[in-house]
ZAMARGU-4260 file (C-alpha; in steps of 0.2 Angstrom, whole numbers, plus 5000, padded with zeros to 4 digits):
<rodrens>
0) 5141/5107/5490 | 5145/5089/5494 | 5161/5083/5486 | 5152/5068/5477 | 5140/5080/5469
5) 5154/5092/5463 | 5163/5077/5456 | 5148/5071/5447 | 5144/5088/5440 | 5162/5090/5434
10) 5162/5073/5426 | 5146/5077/5417 | 5153/5094/5412 | 5168/5085/5404 | 5157/5072/5396
15) 5146/5086/5389 | 5161/5095/5382 | 5167/5079/5374 | 5149/5077/5366 | 5149/5095/5360
20) 5166/5093/5351 | 5158/5079/5341 | 5150/5084/5324 | 5136/5074/5317 | 5131/5079/5299
25) 5112/5079/5297 | 5099/5083/5284 | 5081/5089/5286 | 5067/5082/5276 | 5050/5092/5275
30) 5036/5095/5263 | 5047/5104/5251 | 5056/5087/5249 | 5040/5077/5246 | 5035/5073/5264
35) 5016/5073/5264 | 5015/5084/5280 | 5028/5091/5293 | 5019/5085/5308 | 5027/5068/5310
40) 5018/5056/5322 | 5027/5040/5319 | 5044/5033/5313 | 5047/5015/5309 | 5061/5005/5301
45) 5055/4988/5294 | 5065/4972/5292 | 5073/4979/5276 | 5078/4995/5285 | 5065/5005/5275
50) 5059/5020/5284 | 5040/5022/5286 | 5034/5039/5291 | 5017/5042/5299 | 5011/5060/5297
55) 4994/5070/5300 | 4991/5068/5281 | 4996/5050/5276 | 5010/5038/5277 | 5027/5041/5268
60) 5040/5028/5263 | 5057/5036/5261 | 5070/5028/5249 | 5084/5036/5240 | 5080/5053/5248
65) 5062/5053/5240 | 5045/5049/5247 | 5031/5038/5241 | 5015/5044/5250 | 5000/5032/5255
70) 4984/5039/5260 | 4965/5035/5261 | 4965/5034/5242 | 4976/5019/5243 | 4965/5011/5256
75) 4972/5017/5272 | 4959/5018/5285 | 4963/5036/5290 | 4977/5049/5285 | 4981/5054/5303
80) 4994/5040/5307 | 5001/5039/5324 | 5010/5023/5325 | 5018/5010/5313 | 5024/4992/5316
85) 5027/4976/5307 | 5020/4959/5312 | 5029/4942/5312 | 5023/4939/5294 | 5031/4955/5287
90) 5014/4964/5285 | 5013/4982/5290 | 5001/4989/5303 | 4996/5008/5305 | 4987/5015/5320
95) 4977/5030/5315 | 4969/5044/5326 | 4951/5042/5320 | 4951/5028/5308 | 4956/5012/5318
100) 4970/5001/5313 | 4975/4997/5295 | 4985/4981/5289 | 4994/4981/5273 | 4999/4964/5265
105) 5008/4972/5250 | 4993/4973/5239 | 4978/4978/5249 | 4973/4986/5266 | 4962/4978/5279
110) 4954/4990/5291 | 4949/4986/5309 | 4938/4998/5318 | 4925/4998/5332 | 4914/4988/5320
115) 4927/4974/5321 | 4928/4975/5340 | 4941/4989/5344 | 4936/4999/5359 | 4939/5015/5350
120) 4944/5021/5333 | 4957/5033/5340 | 4972/5022/5341 | 4989/5027/5347 | 5000/5011/5346
125) 5003/4995/5337 | 5014/4982/5345 | 5019/4965/5337 | 5022/4950/5348 | 5022/4932/5341
130) 5007/4930/5330 | 4997/4944/5337 | 4996/4963/5335 | 4992/4973/5351 | 4983/4989/5348
135) 4983/5003/5360 | 4967/5014/5359 | 4960/5029/5369 | 4948/5017/5378 | 4959/5001/5380
140) 4968/4988/5372 | 4963/4975/5358 | 4973/4960/5352 | 4972/4955/5334 | 4977/4938/5327
145) 4988/4942/5312 | 4982/4926/5303 | 4963/4925/5307 | 4960/4943/5310 | 4950/4939/5325
150) 4949/4954/5337 | 4949/4951/5356 | 4947/4966/5368 | 4950/4963/5386 | 4940/4972/5399
155) 4949/4987/5406 | 4950/4990/5424 | 4940/5004/5432 | 4947/5021/5428 | 4942/5039/5429
160) 4948/5047/5413 | 4951/5040/5396 | 4960/5023/5396 | 4973/5029/5384 | 4986/5015/5380
165) 5001/5024/5373 | 5016/5012/5375 | 5021/4993/5375 | 5035/4982/5380 | 5038/4964/5381
170) 5047/4956/5396 | 5049/4937/5398 | 5036/4933/5385 | 5023/4944/5393 | 5016/4960/5386
175) 5016/4976/5396 | 5008/4993/5392 | 5006/5010/5400 | 4990/5021/5401 | 4994/5039/5401
180) 4983/5043/5417 | 4981/5025/5425 | 4999/5017/5426 | 5008/5001/5421 | 4998/4986/5416
185) 5001/4968/5410 | 4991/4958/5399 | 4988/4940/5406 | 4984/4928/5392 | 4986/4912/5402
190) 4967/4909/5402 | 4954/4908/5389 | 4951/4926/5389 | 4965/4939/5391 | 4964/4950/5406
195) 4972/4967/5410 | 4982/4966/5427 | 4987/4982/5435 | 5006/4982/5440 | 5008/5000/5447
200) 4996/5015/5447 | 5003/5032/5445 | 4998/5049/5439 | 5005/5050/5421 | 5016/5040/5409
205) 5019/5045/5391 | 5032/5032/5386 | 5041/5016/5391 | 5058/5011/5386 | 5066/4995/5391
210) 5085/4993/5388 | 5092/4977/5396 | 5084/4977/5413 | 5083/4996/5414 | 5065/5003/5412
215) 5063/5021/5408 | 5046/5029/5410 | 5042/5047/5405 | 5032/5059/5416 | 5028/5077/5415
220) 5045/5085/5416 | 5056/5070/5421 | 5061/5052/5418 | 5059/5038/5431 | 5072/5024/5430
225) 5068/5007/5436 | 5076/4990/5437 | 5064/4978/5429 | 5070/4964/5440 | 5066/4974/5455
230) 5049/4978/5449 | 5045/4959/5446 | 5049/4957/5465 | 5038/4972/5470 | 5052/4984/5472
235) 5048/5001/5464 | 5063/5010/5469 | 5068/5022/5456 | 5078/5037/5452 | 5071/5053/5444
240) 5080/5065/5432 | 5079/5075/5416 | 5066/5087/5410 | 5052/5089/5397 | 5041/5075/5391
245) 5049/5060/5382 | 5038/5052/5369 | 5050/5039/5362 | 5067/5031/5365 | 5080/5023/5354
250) 5097/5015/5357 | 5112/5014/5345 | 5125/5001/5343 | 5136/5010/5355 | 5122/5008/5368
255) 5119/5027/5368 | 5101/5030/5372 | 5092/5044/5364 | 5075/5052/5369 | 5063/5062/5358
260) 5055/5075/5369 | 5041/5088/5368 | 5036/5098/5384 | 5019/5101/5377 | 5017/5118/5387
265) 5036/5121/5390 | 5049/5125/5376 | 5061/5112/5383 | 5059/5099/5369 | 5071/5092/5357
270) 5083/5077/5355 | 5091/5072/5371 | 5105/5059/5375 | 5103/5050/5392 | 5120/5049/5400
275) 5122/5044/5418 | 5105/5048/5424 | 5105/5065/5415 | 5097/5071/5399 | 5109/5081/5388
280) 5101/5091/5374 | 5110/5087/5358 | 5098/5095/5346 | 5110/5109/5341 | 5125/5097/5338
285) 5114/5085/5328 | 5107/5099/5317 | 5090/5098/5325 | 5081/5115/5326 | 5064/5109/5332
290) 5058/5109/5350 | 5043/5097/5346 | 5051/5080/5344 | 5040/5065/5345 | 5049/5051/5337
295) 5067/5044/5336 | 5072/5027/5328 | 5090/5020/5324 | 5095/5011/5308 | 5109/5000/5314
300) 5114/4995/5296 | 5118/5013/5291 | 5122/5020/5308 | 5109/5033/5306 | 5097/5041/5318
305) 5080/5047/5312 | 5071/5060/5322 | 5053/5065/5319 | 5046/5082/5323 | 5028/5089/5324
310) 5032/5104/5315 | 5048/5102/5304 | 5047/5085/5296 | 5061/5072/5298 | 5079/5074/5303
315) 5092/5061/5297 | 5108/5061/5308 | 5124/5051/5304 | 5132/5044/5319 | 5147/5036/5311
320) 5158/5051/5315 | 5168/5049/5300 | 5171/5067/5300 | 5172/5079/5315 | 5171/5097/5314
325) 5178/5110/5326 | 5173/5128/5323 | 5189/5133/5333 | 5179/5149/5338 | 5179/5155/5320
330) 5198/5156/5317 | 5204/5155/5300 | 5216/5140/5298 | 5232/5142/5289 | 5243/5127/5292
335) 5245/5111/5303 | 5260/5102/5310 | 5263/5089/5323 | 5276/5091/5337 | 5280/5076/5348
340) 5262/5071/5354 | 5255/5088/5351 | 5246/5095/5336 | 5250/5113/5331 | 5237/5124/5322
345) 5243/5140/5313 | 5228/5151/5312 | 5225/5170/5309 | 5227/5174/5327 | 5243/5164/5331
350) 5248/5146/5334 | 5239/5134/5346 | 5246/5119/5354 | 5233/5104/5356 | 5235/5089/5366
355) 5230/5071/5360 | 5212/5074/5364 | 5211/5091/5355 | 5211/5102/5370 | 5221/5118/5368
360) 5237/5118/5379 | 5244/5135/5374 | 5242/5148/5361 | 5256/5159/5354 | 5247/5175/5350
365) 5250/5188/5336 | 5256/5200/5350 | 5269/5187/5355 | 5276/5187/5338 | 5276/5206/5337
370) 5285/5207/5354 | 5298/5195/5348 | 5301/5207/5332 | 5302/5222/5343 | 5314/5214/5355
375) 5325/5210/5340 | 5324/5228/5334 | 5329/5234/5351 | 5345/5224/5350 | 5350/5233/5334
380) 5350/5219/5322 | 5339/5227/5309 | 5352/5230/5295 | 5345/5216/5285 | 5343/5225/5269
385) 5362/5228/5269 | 5366/5209/5270 | 5365/5204/5252 | 5347/5207/5249 | 5343/5212/5231
390) 5333/5227/5227 | 5318/5217/5220 | 5316/5207/5236 | 5301/5211/5247 | 5306/5224/5260
395) 5300/5221/5278 | 5289/5234/5286 | 5293/5234/5304 | 5278/5246/5307 | 5265/5233/5305
400) 5254/5231/5321 | 5251/5215/5329 | 5233/5214/5323 | 5238/5216/5305 | 5251/5201/5305
405) 5248/5189/5292 | 5255/5171/5293 | 5260/5161/5278 | 5265/5144/5283 | 5273/5133/5297
410) 5287/5121/5294 | 5294/5108/5306 | 5313/5106/5307 | 5322/5095/5320 | 5316/5101/5337
415) 5309/5118/5331 | 5294/5125/5322 | 5297/5139/5310 | 5283/5151/5305 | 5284/5164/5291
420) 5274/5180/5291 | 5273/5197/5284 | 5284/5203/5298 | 5298/5190/5297 | 5301/5171/5301
425) 5301/5164/5319 | 5307/5149/5327 | 5297/5141/5341 | 5302/5127/5353 | 5291/5113/5359
430) 5286/5123/5374 | 5278/5136/5363 | 5292/5149/5366 | 5299/5160/5352 | 5317/5157/5352
435) 5323/5165/5336 | 5318/5179/5324 | 5324/5180/5306 | 5320/5197/5298 | 5316/5189/5281
440) 5300/5191/5271 | 5298/5175/5261 | 5281/5168/5255 | 5289/5150/5254 | 5303/5144/5264
445) 5310/5127/5269 | 5325/5116/5273 | 5335/5104/5262 | 5339/5086/5267 | 5356/5092/5273
450) 5348/5105/5285 | 5351/5121/5274 | 5338/5134/5275 | 5330/5139/5258 | 5323/5156/5256
455) 5313/5159/5240 | 5313/5176/5233 | 5298/5179/5221 | 5307/5191/5209 | 5326/5188/5214
460) 5330/5170/5214 | 5334/5159/5229 | 5345/5159/5244 | 5352/5144/5253 | 5359/5147/5270
465) 5372/5137/5279 | 5369/5148/5294 | 5352/5156/5294 | 5354/5164/5311 | 5368/5174/5304
470) 5361/5175/5287 | 5376/5167/5279 | 5372/5158/5263 | 5373/5158/5244 | 5362/5168/5232
475) 5356/5159/5216 | 5352/5172/5202 | 5336/5170/5193 | 5345/5172/5177 | 5352/5155/5179
480) 5341/5142/5171 | 5341/5130/5185 | 5337/5143/5199 | 5319/5140/5206 | 5307/5153/5203
485) 5288/5156/5208 | 5289/5142/5221 | 5274/5137/5230 | 5279/5120/5239 | 5295/5113/5246
490) 5296/5094/5250 | 5311/5083/5255 | 5311/5065/5249 | 5325/5052/5246 | 5339/5064/5250
495) 5332/5076/5237 | 5323/5093/5240 | 5309/5096/5228 | 5303/5113/5224 | 5286/5116/5214
500) 5284/5131/5203 | 5267/5137/5197 | 5275/5142/5180 | 5292/5133/5178 | 5288/5115/5183
505) 5298/5104/5195 | 5315/5109/5203 | 5326/5098/5214 | 5340/5102/5225 | 5353/5088/5226
510) 5371/5088/5230 | 5371/5106/5234 | 5364/5112/5217 | 5348/5115/5209 | 5341/5107/5194
515) 5326/5112/5183 | 5317/5097/5176 | 5309/5108/5163 | 5325/5117/5158 | 5334/5100/5156
520) 5320/5092/5146 | 5316/5079/5159 | 5298/5084/5162 | 5289/5096/5151 | 5275/5100/5163
525) 5276/5118/5168 | 5263/5121/5182 | 5262/5113/5199 | 5254/5118/5215 | 5254/5102/5226
530) 5266/5088/5230 | 5266/5074/5243 | 5274/5057/5245 | 5265/5040/5246 | 5270/5025/5257
535) 5281/5018/5243 | 5291/5034/5242 | 5284/5039/5226 | 5280/5057/5222 | 5262/5063/5219
540) 5261/5080/5210 | 5246/5091/5204 | 5243/5107/5196 | 5229/5118/5203 | 5219/5116/5187
545) 5227/5100/5179 | 5231/5082/5181 | 5238/5072/5195 | 5254/5062/5192 | 5262/5048/5201
550) 5281/5049/5199 | 5296/5038/5203 | 5312/5048/5204 | 5323/5037/5215 | 5335/5032/5202
555) 5328/5038/5185 | 5313/5049/5182 | 5297/5040/5177 | 5279/5044/5177 | 5270/5029/5183
560) 5252/5035/5183 | 5242/5050/5177 | 5225/5054/5185 | 5215/5064/5172 | 5207/5080/5178
565) 5191/5076/5169 | 5189/5061/5181 | 5190/5071/5196 | 5174/5079/5204 | 5178/5098/5205
570) 5188/5110/5195 | 5201/5117/5207 | 5213/5106/5217 | 5215/5113/5234 | 5226/5100/5243
575) 5234/5083/5239 | 5238/5070/5252 | 5242/5051/5252 | 5237/5038/5264 | 5242/5020/5262
580) 5239/5016/5244 | 5225/5029/5243 | 5227/5047/5235 | 5217/5061/5243 | 5213/5075/5231
585) 5204/5089/5238 | 5193/5101/5227 | 5180/5114/5229 | 5167/5100/5228 | 5175/5089/5241
590) 5187/5075/5244 | 5191/5064/5229 | 5198/5047/5235 | 5208/5038/5222 | 5212/5020/5223
595) 5216/5007/5209 | 5209/5018/5195 | 5192/5021/5205 | 5188/5038/5212 | 5176/5041/5227
600) 5169/5057/5233 | 5167/5064/5251 | 5157/5080/5252 | 5144/5089/5262 | 5132/5073/5263
605) 5145/5065/5273 | 5149/5080/5284 | 5162/5090/5274 | 5151/5105/5272 | 5164/5118/5268
610) 5174/5113/5253 | 5185/5128/5253 | 5200/5120/5261 | 5215/5131/5265 | 5227/5118/5271
615) 5228/5099/5275 | 5239/5087/5285 | 5238/5069/5289 | 5241/5064/5308 | 5242/5045/5309
620) 5225/5039/5303 | 5217/5056/5303 | 5216/5069/5289 | 5215/5087/5296 | 5208/5100/5284
625) 5208/5118/5288 | 5196/5131/5282 | 5193/5149/5285 | 5180/5145/5299 | 5188/5130/5308
630) 5194/5113/5304 | 5188/5096/5300 | 5196/5079/5306 | 5192/5065/5294 | 5194/5047/5301
635) 5204/5039/5286 | 5201/5021/5291 | 5183/5024/5290 | 5184/5034/5274 | 5195/5021/5265
640) 5185/5005/5271 | 5173/4997/5259 | 5157/5006/5258 | 5140/4999/5256 | 5131/5003/5240
645) 5115/5000/5231 | 5110/4981/5233 | 5093/4982/5223 | 5082/4992/5212 | 5063/4992/5212
650) 5051/4999/5199 | 5040/5012/5209 | 5029/5016/5194 | 5026/5010/5176 | 5016/5018/5162
655) 5013/5011/5144 | 5009/5024/5131 | 5005/5037/5145 | 4993/5025/5155 | 4999/5019/5172
660) 4998/5001/5176 | 4983/4996/5187 | 4987/4994/5206 | 4985/4975/5205 | 5001/4975/5196
665) 5011/4981/5211 | 5016/4973/5227 | 5023/4984/5241 | 5020/4999/5230 | 5033/4992/5217
670) 5030/4983/5201 | 5028/4965/5206 | 5036/4956/5191 | 5052/4958/5181 | 5044/4955/5165
675) 5032/4965/5154 | 5023/4959/5138 | 5015/4971/5126 | 5008/4971/5108 | 5017/4981/5095
680) 5005/4996/5097 | 5009/4998/5116 | 5028/5002/5114 | 5031/5018/5124 | 5036/5016/5142
685) 5039/5028/5157 | 5048/5019/5171 | 5052/5026/5188 | 5064/5016/5199 | 5071/5017/5216
690) 5088/5011/5221 | 5090/5003/5238 | 5103/4999/5252 | 5114/5014/5249 | 5118/5029/5261
695) 5119/5044/5250 | 5106/5047/5236 | 5115/5062/5229 | 5131/5051/5226 | 5122/5040/5213
700) 5122/5042/5194 | 5113/5031/5182 | 5114/5025/5165 | 5105/5011/5155 | 5104/5001/5140
705) 5090/4991/5131 | 5101/4976/5127 | 5118/4969/5132 | 5124/4972/5115 | 5119/4991/5115
710) 5129/5005/5121 | 5126/5013/5138 | 5117/5030/5139 | 5126/5045/5147 | 5125/5045/5166
715) 5111/5055/5174 | 5105/5058/5191 | 5087/5055/5186 | 5078/5039/5193 | 5067/5038/5178
720) 5067/5031/5160 | 5057/5036/5145 | 5057/5023/5131 | 5047/5029/5116 | 5041/5019/5101
725) 5052/5004/5103 | 5051/4991/5089 | 5045/4974/5092 | 5057/4962/5100 | 5064/4957/5117
730) 5073/4970/5128 | 5082/4967/5144 | 5083/4984/5152 | 5099/4985/5162 | 5103/5000/5174
735) 5121/5003/5180 | 5121/5013/5196 | 5138/5022/5200 | 5140/5026/5218 | 5153/5039/5220
740) 5153/5037/5239 | 5157/5018/5237 | 5167/5020/5221 | 5157/5006/5214 | 5147/5003/5198
745) 5133/4990/5200 | 5123/4983/5185 | 5105/4978/5189 | 5092/4970/5177 | 5078/4981/5179
750) 5064/4974/5167 | 5062/4962/5153 | 5050/4969/5140 | 5043/4959/5126 | 5035/4968/5112
755) 5025/4956/5102 | 5026/4959/5083 | 5010/4963/5072 | 5001/4947/5067 | 5008/4948/5050
760) 5026/4946/5057 | 5022/4932/5069 | 5030/4915/5065 | 5013/4906/5062 | 5008/4920/5050
765) 5025/4919/5041 | 5024/4900/5040 | 5006/4901/5034 | 5011/4915/5021 | 5025/4905/5015
770) 5014/4889/5013 | 5002/4900/5003 | 5016/4907/4992 | 5023/4890/4989 | 5006/4884/4985
775) 5003/4898/4973 | 5020/4896/4965 | 5017/4877/4963 | 5000/4881/4956 | 5008/4894/4944
780) 5021/4881/4939 | 5009/4867/4937 | 4998/4879/4927 | 5012/4885/4917 | 5017/4867/4913
785) 4999/4863/4909 | 4998/4877/4897 | 5014/4873/4890 | 5008/4855/4888 | 4991/4861/4881
790) 5000/4873/4869 | 5011/4859/4863 | 4995/4849/4860 | 4986/4863/4852 | 5001/4867/4841
795) 5003/4848/4837 | 4984/4848/4832 | 4986/4864/4822 | 5000/4856/4812 | 4989/4841/4810
800) 4974/4851/4804 | 4985/4861/4793 | 4991/4845/4785 | 4974/4838/4784 | 4968/4855/4777
805) 4982/4854/4764 | 4978/4836/4760 | 4959/4841/4759 | 4962/4856/4748 | 4964/4845/4733
810) 4952/4831/4738 | 4948/4817/4725 | 4931/4825/4720 | 4940/4841/4715 | 4954/4832/4706
815) 4941/4821/4698 | 4931/4835/4691 | 4947/4844/4686 | 4953/4829/4676 | 4936/4827/4668
820) 4936/4845/4663 | 4953/4842/4655 | 4947/4827/4647 | 4932/4836/4640 | 4943/4849/4632
825) 4954/4836/4624 | 4939/4827/4617 | 4932/4843/4611 | 4949/4846/4603 | 4949/4862/4613
830) 4968/4862/4615 | 4969/4880/4620 | 4956/4878/4634 | 4964/4863/4640 | 4981/4870/4641
835) 4974/4886/4650 | 4965/4875/4662 | 4980/4864/4666 | 4990/4880/4668 | 4978/4888/4680
840) 4976/4871/4690 | 4995/4870/4691 | 4996/4888/4698 | 4983/4884/4710 | 4992/4869/4716
845) 5008/4878/4718 | 4999/4892/4727 | 4991/4880/4739 | 5008/4872/4743 | 5016/4889/4746
850) 5002/4895/4757 | 5003/4879/4767 | 5020/4884/4773 | 5013/4899/4782 | 5001/4899/4797
855) 4994/4916/4792 | 4993/4925/4776 | 4986/4942/4771 | 4968/4944/4766 | 4975/4950/4748
860) 4984/4933/4747 | 4968/4924/4752 | 4957/4933/4740 | 4970/4930/4726 | 4970/4911/4730
865) 4951/4910/4731 | 4949/4919/4714 | 4961/4906/4706 | 4951/4892/4714 | 4934/4899/4709
870) 4940/4902/4691 | 4944/4884/4689 | 4928/4878/4697 | 4918/4890/4687 | 4925/4884/4671
875) 4916/4867/4674 | 4900/4877/4675 | 4904/4887/4659 | 4908/4902/4669 | 4889/4904/4673
880) 4892/4908/4691 | 4893/4926/4695 | 4906/4930/4708 | 4907/4946/4718 | 4920/4951/4731
885) 4915/4965/4743 | 4929/4972/4754 | 4926/4985/4768 | 4937/5000/4765 | 4943/5000/4783
890) 4951/4983/4780 | 4969/4984/4774 | 4970/4968/4764 | 4989/4969/4762 | 4992/4971/4781
895) 4978/4961/4790 | 4982/4942/4791 | 4970/4927/4793 | 4974/4909/4795 | 4979/4900/4779
900) 4966/4891/4769 | 4952/4896/4780 | 4939/4900/4767 | 4942/4888/4753 | 4932/4873/4761
905) 4916/4884/4761 | 4919/4890/4744 | 4921/4872/4738 | 4905/4867/4746 | 4896/4881/4736
910) 4902/4873/4720 | 4899/4856/4725 | 4882/4857/4733 | 4874/4874/4730 | 4873/4874/4711
915) 4869/4861/4697 | 4865/4863/4678 | 4848/4868/4682 | 4852/4883/4693 | 4846/4899/4687
920) 4858/4914/4688 | 4869/4906/4701 | 4878/4919/4711 | 4892/4918/4724 | 4896/4933/4735
925) 4911/4935/4747 | 4911/4950/4759 | 4924/4956/4771 | 4919/4968/4785 | 4926/4973/4802
930) 4915/4968/4816 | 4926/4976/4830 | 4943/4983/4830 | 4951/4966/4831 | 4938/4954/4823
935) 4933/4953/4805 | 4918/4944/4798 | 4918/4935/4782 | 4902/4931/4773 | 4901/4917/4760
940) 4883/4919/4752 | 4876/4909/4738 | 4859/4909/4730 | 4859/4890/4728 | 4848/4876/4734
945) 4847/4883/4752 | 4841/4870/4764 | 4843/4856/4752 | 4861/4860/4750 | 4863/4863/4769
950) 4855/4846/4772 | 4867/4838/4760 | 4882/4847/4768 | 4876/4841/4785 | 4874/4823/4778
955) 4891/4824/4769 | 4900/4830/4785 | 4913/4840/4775 | 4930/4836/4782 | 4937/4852/4776
960) 4924/4862/4786 | 4926/4852/4802 | 4945/4854/4801 | 4943/4873/4798 | 4931/4874/4813
965) 4943/4865/4824 | 4958/4875/4818 | 4950/4891/4821 | 4945/4886/4838 | 4963/4882/4842
970) 4970/4898/4834 | 4958/4910/4841 | 4951/4903/4857 | 4944/4920/4862 | 4930/4918/4849
975) 4918/4905/4855 | 4908/4901/4838 | 4919/4906/4824 | 4908/4898/4810 | 4889/4901/4809
980) 4879/4894/4794 | 4862/4900/4789 | 4851/4894/4775 | 4835/4899/4767 | 4822/4890/4755
985) 4823/4905/4744 | 4839/4915/4748 | 4851/4901/4748 | 4865/4898/4761 | 4876/4911/4771
990) 4891/4906/4780 | 4898/4918/4793 | 4916/4916/4798 | 4923/4927/4812 | 4942/4930/4811
995) 4954/4938/4823 | 4966/4949/4813
</rodrens>
């Protein structure tokens, strides 16, 4: 074999091995995750780095690890989508296998088929260039103006089979394409009508990839590599390499070129990396288990490779190499150490020395350790148990075989590496040679700052050796309070040696003596498991199930900071390291990164799939983490740098009272406004939102509040909100997104909801209502004032009428008749009658004055008054007038009251006008009867002159009757006609008076 070929193969082998050593965390998305179909025909990253996925059953948009599906029900021309692209205006185009081409402008689809000028409805590719979209079909190419939608289809050259246009590229402002069976062509648009010009005819070409000036074309089972500049000059010299059939290329920011391959009829498909004219299968190392790979695209902003398969969905591969993994052939890692420029790994089969590139230089096997022990025993130096070892110490078992050796830890001291095991302690030099064996069984050992060897004894105290080789040292009894017990870590810092106990807290060895911080009351913490030192020389300590403490112990003991366990992700602290001003806290959930009060999390999403870390060590800017199945190398500079996080939130769906908003409310499948106005009845909302711009969806937590003055809800990993029965008002819904990968919390204003109040609570209704109330109150007040004024007027008039009535009671006519009567008695020398008359008259006048002081008097008092008046008047008639009082038995005369001096004017009229000296059997009757429960009717009946007397009364216009009528109307307004007078030619006159009692 020629030397050049051998050298090339050797170089490729080394490059391939280097590639294999890399570890790229990946994730597979399939129909179980929401993908509409596992047959992925197209992948496309738009201008906003949103991934569009074309499948055999519709198009999916992947954001936040979830999928939004678009299909024919949304307006897509056909569900079988074979290619996706974006034009210069930002609109999306979809090529379908059977339904032509669909354009989506954010709200609606426009479909182009053979009816619009396409040569076939089975389309394979869409390629944007300037203000045009080039469409590759199974029968030729069409050019669509993205603004006018004009379709131009150039005539295809003569061909034997279908003219399947399957791939495009642009070079020097000209568009090229390949037809699977016909070769490479160029579209000449210099004339009025575009023309297809043949560049090179060849048998088959499935894909084109132009990177710089290098053009790759895919054929059956190989790739051809051309220089595009040579092609322009007619030079078609190429190199051929590779295998399978490549369907798409992608290039990352490191200029690595990837090829998606499917051999159609051969099982050699997968994801390949093109390196020095070789196709290297990287499927296994990228976590890709499909052999039917059709697409590959690269997201530069996130450094992610997306790979589409025809049977298992989409693969997401992170290329940032923040975490590398080495299975180390399945060895269980126990401890790490660095020695000069070599890294040492203590594992279950021995200790391996690695160079700076990670290659194993040498391994000291368990058999080497066993041989060293046997060599020591042969020299007769096995009387260890007699050299001051207490009975409760672990006894060495020299019969343990090599394959049963268990290693505990590895400690570097000066120019040696010390390893402890269940068969003793060994010293190894930098060349990997065992140079000393110490027959001691100690689970935890170390060296002091003054180079003394510390042997911890689980149940018998501690020994400090000045000469470990000859076992010369001092034993510290466990019965002394300062003697360390149950030690799990030993660390040197600032001329002090610290020892951690899982039960007795922190110990320090300083000035050749031990001190217990717990026993001396310096620090009451009892349980510790991990300790390290930061760049400031401060101690960082942690219990296995407790808090983490930052301590300054240089001059005096001081706890500077406590990191609460509840703030960590995970229950058990497995390791503790410090890098720069970051604290690295490992738990079963992953790596917690603490910095300035903020905690970030690195876990399986970033590539740390095995959280059961057995040991840790920092080598310069790398964190090495050992597990039972290999080790991880974490790039700390990448880990601690600022991480991108969510930069926006969009509403993917919105329903009001269980009814989804219509499609016209959305743009680009998201609610097109930041505001929503509803009436008070539509007050329950279901909102689904999508965060954008982040890397790890599982690292996001969400909480919300309705107003800035409200409290936040608890954190949740759900990207939906349900707000039920909100009262009317304005709500600015804010969502806080906490990204535990970036350690950032970002607040977004999701939506402003305005719930309008019912009409009776609107401002205009309230104003109108207030006006009505004010008018009503004003009306009431005015009415009250009017009534008060009217009442005052009525009371004044009543007082006036009462005064008039009083004055009218003893009118001149009555007094004249009374005086004449007295005179008549005097002339007749009837002294007794005159005195009797004067007595009755004076009594009547006194009673009149007394009654006038009351507004109402009882019926009994009124009747008594009338009897006195009638008696005086009747004396003028010689007592000829018969008087009869009839009282209804239902009337309580002593209880019921009527207005004062109401009946007297009518009785007076009887004596004045009804009778004369010629009247035969004159009679006056007064009756009192109840008409209703509250109204009494009083009848004054005479058998006098009837109509004649009534006419005289009318002509006379009795002032007393008029005053009485007015007074009764004022006192009892509920009775419309309180006085009615009836007369008859033969029956006389009857007066009806209605009185409210």
